[in-house]
C-alpha positions as CSV (number, residue, x, y, z in Angstrom):
1,M,81.2,99.4,96.4
2,A,83.2,102.2,94.8
3,V,81.2,105.0,93.0
4,V,82.0,106.7,89.7
5,L,80.7,109.8,88.3
6,I,80.6,109.8,84.5
7,I,80.3,113.4,82.9
8,D,79.7,113.5,79.3
9,D,76.8,115.1,76.8
10,S,76.6,112.2,74.5
11,P,73.5,109.9,75.8
12,T,75.1,107.0,74.3
13,E,78.6,107.0,76.0
14,L,76.8,107.9,79.1
15,H,74.8,104.7,78.6
16,L,77.8,103.0,77.3
17,F,80.3,103.6,80.1
18,Q,77.7,103.0,82.9
19,N,77.0,99.6,81.5
20,M,80.5,98.7,81.6
21,L,81.3,99.7,85.1
22,E,78.0,98.2,86.6
23,K,78.9,95.0,84.9
24,A,82.4,95.5,86.6
25,G,80.6,95.9,90.0
26,F,81.1,99.6,90.6
27,D,77.9,101.9,91.4
28,T,77.5,105.0,88.8
29,L,76.3,108.3,88.7
30,V,76.0,110.3,85.4
31,A,75.8,113.8,84.6
32,D,75.5,115.3,81.0
33,S,77.3,118.4,81.7
34,G,80.3,119.8,83.1
35,E,78.0,122.2,85.5
36,E,75.9,119.2,86.4
37,G,79.0,117.0,87.0
38,L,80.4,119.9,89.2
39,Q,77.1,119.9,91.5
40,T,76.9,115.8,91.6
41,A,80.7,115.8,92.9
42,R,80.2,118.2,95.4
43,T,77.1,116.4,96.9
44,A,77.7,112.7,96.0
45,H,81.4,112.4,96.8
46,P,82.1,109.9,94.1
47,D,85.5,107.7,94.7
48,C,86.4,108.7,90.7
49,I,85.3,110.7,87.9
50,L,85.4,109.9,84.1
51,M,85.3,113.4,82.1
52,D,84.7,114.0,78.5
53,I,87.1,117.1,77.4
54,V,84.4,118.3,74.3
55,M,80.8,119.7,75.9
56,P,78.9,122.5,75.7
57,G,79.0,125.0,78.1
58,M,81.6,124.3,80.4
59,N,84.2,122.0,78.8
60,G,85.9,119.2,80.5
61,F,89.0,121.3,81.0
62,Q,87.2,123.8,83.0
63,A,85.4,121.5,84.9
64,T,88.2,119.5,86.2
65,R,90.0,122.6,87.0
66,R,87.1,123.5,88.9
67,L,87.0,120.3,90.9
68,T,90.8,120.1,91.5
69,R,90.8,124.0,93.1
70,D,87.4,122.9,95.4
71,P,88.7,121.7,98.6
72,A,85.1,119.8,98.6
73,T,86.3,118.0,95.5
74,S,89.8,118.3,95.0
75,A,90.8,114.9,96.7
76,I,88.4,112.7,93.7
77,P,90.6,111.3,91.0
78,V,89.7,112.6,87.4
79,I,90.2,110.8,84.4
80,M,89.6,112.5,81.4
81,I,88.4,110.4,78.2
82,T,88.0,112.1,74.6
83,S,87.9,110.6,71.3
84,K,90.6,113.3,70.3
85,D,94.1,111.5,70.7
86,Q,96.3,114.9,70.9
87,E,99.5,115.2,73.0
88,T,98.5,118.7,73.5
89,D,94.8,118.0,74.7
90,K,96.7,115.3,77.2
91,I,99.1,117.7,78.6
92,W,96.5,120.4,79.2
93,G,94.0,118.0,81.1
94,M,97.0,116.9,83.4
95,R,97.9,120.6,84.2
96,Q,94.0,121.1,85.1
97,G,94.3,118.5,87.5
98,A,93.6,115.3,85.7
99,V,95.3,112.0,86.9
100,E,94.8,110.2,83.6
101,Y,93.6,110.5,80.0
102,L,91.9,107.8,78.1
103,V,91.1,107.7,74.4
104,K,88.0,106.4,73.1
105,P,86.8,103.6,72.2
106,I,88.4,102.3,75.4
107,A,87.9,98.4,76.2
108,D,86.2,97.1,79.1
109,K,89.0,96.0,81.0
110,D,91.2,98.9,80.0
111,L,88.9,101.2,81.6
112,V,88.2,99.1,85.0
113,A,92.1,98.5,85.3
114,K,92.8,102.5,85.1
115,I,89.9,103.5,87.5
116,N,91.2,100.9,90.0
117,T,94.6,102.1,89.8
118,V,93.8,106.0,90.4
119,M,91.6,104.9,93.1
120,A,94.3,102.8,94.5
121,A,96.8,105.7,94.4
């Protein structure tokens, strides 16, 4: 089964995404900061990463840039997830290496479809 790493500083969002994905048959890992997410990605090598943008410390843009520049994690697709529907954030996220950009709230079926699409690419 595919493993998805969820990186978000909100315990509520982590729980919500984890439940959504586990119901859809994914295995999940969670990290509540960009720093923890980088470490988890390096050691666990998930199949996909869901990355929040706004986090204290290392934000999602910084974490994504580090993931995509690290040979150990550069092949892992990153989907940025945010509550802000701003075109500048989307463009900036894609420049950092994200393969997709989704705006919260996200329907279960849309999230699962997007993850399946990026993992198949």
